[in-house]
C-alpha positions as CSV (number, residue, x, y, z in Angstrom):
1,M,35.0,39.2,26.2
2,N,36.5,36.5,23.9
3,I,34.8,33.7,23.4
4,P,36.9,30.3,22.2
5,P,35.7,29.0,19.2
6,P,34.0,25.7,19.8
7,D,36.7,22.7,20.4
8,P,35.7,21.1,16.2
9,T,36.0,17.3,18.3
10,Q,33.6,18.0,19.9
11,Q,30.8,19.3,17.3
12,R,28.5,17.1,15.3
13,P,29.1,17.3,11.2
14,T,26.5,18.7,9.5
15,N,26.1,16.1,7.1
16,L,24.4,13.6,9.7
17,P,21.0,14.1,9.5
18,R,19.1,14.3,12.6
19,R,16.3,12.4,13.8
20,A,12.9,14.2,14.4
21,V,10.5,12.9,17.1
22,P,8.4,10.4,15.7
23,F,5.4,11.2,17.5
24,D,3.6,14.5,19.9
25,D,1.6,11.2,22.2
26,P,3.7,7.6,21.9
27,L,-0.1,6.4,22.7
28,S,-2.1,7.3,19.3
29,P,0.7,6.9,16.6
30,K,-0.5,8.2,13.2
31,C,-0.4,6.2,9.7
32,D,0.2,7.8,6.5
33,T,-2.3,7.7,4.7
34,A,-1.8,10.4,2.3
35,P,-2.1,8.5,-1.4
36,R,1.3,8.4,-3.4
37,I,1.1,9.1,-7.0
38,T,3.5,6.9,-8.9
39,P,4.8,7.8,-12.4
40,R,3.5,5.2,-14.8
41,S,7.0,4.7,-16.1
42,A,7.5,2.8,-12.4
43,H,4.9,0.1,-12.9
44,A,5.8,-2.8,-13.9
45,D,2.4,-3.6,-15.7
46,E,-0.8,-2.4,-16.8
47,H,-2.5,-4.7,-14.0
48,A,-0.9,-3.3,-10.5
49,Q,-2.9,-2.8,-7.6
50,S,-4.2,0.3,-7.4
51,P,-4.3,1.8,-3.6
52,E,-8.6,1.9,-3.7
53,S,-7.9,-2.0,-4.6
54,A,-5.4,-2.3,-1.7
55,S,-7.2,-0.9,1.0
56,A,-10.3,-3.5,0.2
57,S,-7.3,-6.3,0.3
58,L,-7.2,-5.9,4.1
59,T,-10.0,-8.8,5.7
60,V,-10.9,-9.1,9.1
61,I,-13.6,-10.7,10.9
62,A,-14.5,-11.0,14.3
63,T,-16.0,-14.7,15.8
64,S,-16.7,-16.2,19.1
65,A,-14.0,-18.8,20.5
66,A,-13.9,-20.5,23.6
67,H,-14.9,-18.8,26.9
68,G,-16.1,-15.7,26.1
69,I,-12.9,-14.8,24.1
70,V,-13.0,-12.9,20.5
71,R,-11.0,-14.2,18.1
72,S,-10.4,-11.7,15.7
73,S,-8.5,-12.6,12.8
74,V,-7.1,-10.0,10.0
75,S,-5.8,-11.4,6.4
76,G,-3.8,-9.1,3.8
77,V,-1.8,-6.5,4.0
78,I,-1.0,-3.9,6.3
79,D,0.7,-0.9,4.9
80,A,0.2,2.6,4.4
81,T,-3.4,2.2,2.3
82,T,-4.8,-0.3,4.7
83,C,-3.3,1.2,8.0
84,G,-6.5,3.4,8.7
85,T,-8.7,0.8,8.4
86,F,-6.5,-1.6,10.8
87,S,-6.6,1.3,13.4
88,A,-10.2,1.6,13.4
89,H,-10.6,-2.5,14.0
90,L,-8.4,-2.0,16.8
91,D,-10.1,1.1,18.2
92,E,-13.7,-1.2,17.9
93,I,-12.0,-4.8,19.9
94,T,-10.9,-2.1,22.4
95,A,-14.0,-0.4,22.8
96,A,-15.9,-3.7,23.3
97,A,-13.7,-4.2,26.5
98,H,-13.5,-8.4,26.0
99,P,-10.5,-10.4,26.6
100,F,-9.2,-11.2,22.4
101,V,-6.6,-13.4,20.1
102,L,-5.6,-10.7,17.3
103,D,-5.2,-13.0,14.7
104,L,-2.6,-11.7,12.2
105,T,-1.2,-15.2,10.8
106,G,-2.9,-14.1,7.4
107,V,-0.7,-11.1,7.2
108,P,1.8,-12.0,4.9
109,F,3.4,-8.4,5.5
110,I,3.4,-5.4,8.3
111,S,4.4,-2.0,7.8
112,V,6.2,0.4,10.7
113,G,2.9,2.2,11.3
114,G,0.8,-1.7,11.8
115,L,3.7,-2.2,13.9
116,N,3.2,1.0,15.7
117,L,-0.7,0.1,15.8
118,I,0.3,-2.8,18.0
119,E,2.0,-1.4,20.3
120,A,0.0,1.3,21.2
121,L,-2.6,-1.9,21.1
122,A,-0.5,-2.7,24.1
123,H,-0.5,-0.1,26.3
124,T,-4.1,0.7,26.0
125,T,-5.4,-3.1,26.7
126,V,-3.0,-2.2,30.1
127,R,-5.0,0.4,30.5
128,L,-8.1,-0.5,30.2
129,D,-7.0,-3.8,32.3
130,I,-7.9,-6.2,28.8
131,R,-6.2,-9.6,28.6
132,W,-5.3,-10.6,24.9
133,A,-2.8,-12.4,22.9
134,L,-1.8,-11.9,19.9
135,A,-1.2,-15.0,16.6
136,A,1.6,-14.0,14.0
137,Q,3.5,-15.0,11.5
138,Y,7.6,-15.7,12.5
139,S,8.2,-12.6,10.8
140,L,5.8,-10.7,12.7
141,H,7.1,-12.1,16.3
142,R,11.3,-11.5,14.7
143,F,10.0,-7.4,14.2
144,L,8.5,-7.1,17.9
145,T,11.8,-8.8,19.3
146,L,14.1,-6.5,17.2
147,L,12.1,-3.0,17.7
148,N,12.0,-4.6,21.6
149,I,7.8,-4.4,21.5
150,D,7.4,-8.3,22.4
151,A,8.3,-7.7,26.5
152,H,4.8,-5.8,26.2
153,I,2.9,-8.6,24.2
154,P,1.8,-12.5,24.6
155,S,2.6,-13.2,21.1
156,F,2.4,-17.0,19.7
157,T,2.9,-18.6,16.3
158,T,-0.5,-20.6,16.3
159,V,-4.2,-19.0,17.2
160,D,-4.7,-22.4,19.4
161,A,-1.4,-21.7,22.0
162,A,-2.5,-17.5,22.0
163,L,-6.0,-19.3,22.9
164,A,-4.6,-21.4,25.3
165,H,-2.5,-19.1,26.9
166,L,-5.4,-16.8,27.0
167,V,-7.9,-19.4,28.8
168,I,-4.8,-19.9,31.6
169,A,-4.5,-16.1,32.2
170,L,-7.8,-15.5,32.5
171,G,-8.1,-18.5,35.3
172,R,-10.8,-20.6,32.9
173,F,-8.6,-23.2,32.9
174,R,-9.6,-26.6,34.2
175,P,-7.3,-29.2,34.2
176,P,-9.2,-32.8,33.2
177,G,-10.5,-35.1,36.4
């Protein structure tokens, strides 16, 4: 039996990259926490920040807000060096199972790993029935919109707006009078 050769118009060109599956489980994203070695010649100056000091630059402060809502303020860069710290903090928030506002207004940059953690947080809070809201800069909102993650996340540009939304969503809003 003769098998005809494949039609060249239906073959995939061999020089195109093949996309690998990013995660084995979409609810547990992994961050690249392996240290990167940069040649000394690539540094702009001798005072460049090392990965050890960069990981210390992520600050997380949890405070009590109105109506038993916890405000979790994060400041600093969320990248490969701080992704593990950010992930551990999100685990602590969900383990507490209280309504919360995740305040990322002090985060000037977030990596794809950090965005994956926020998306996983959205799935986890739905599964555990935890009410929450996100306060972040416009740049993060833009990424969430472009990646179509914003449909699952109540996000706002100010902490006050996020807190007001959460109070209303919890049914604890009482109009004056």
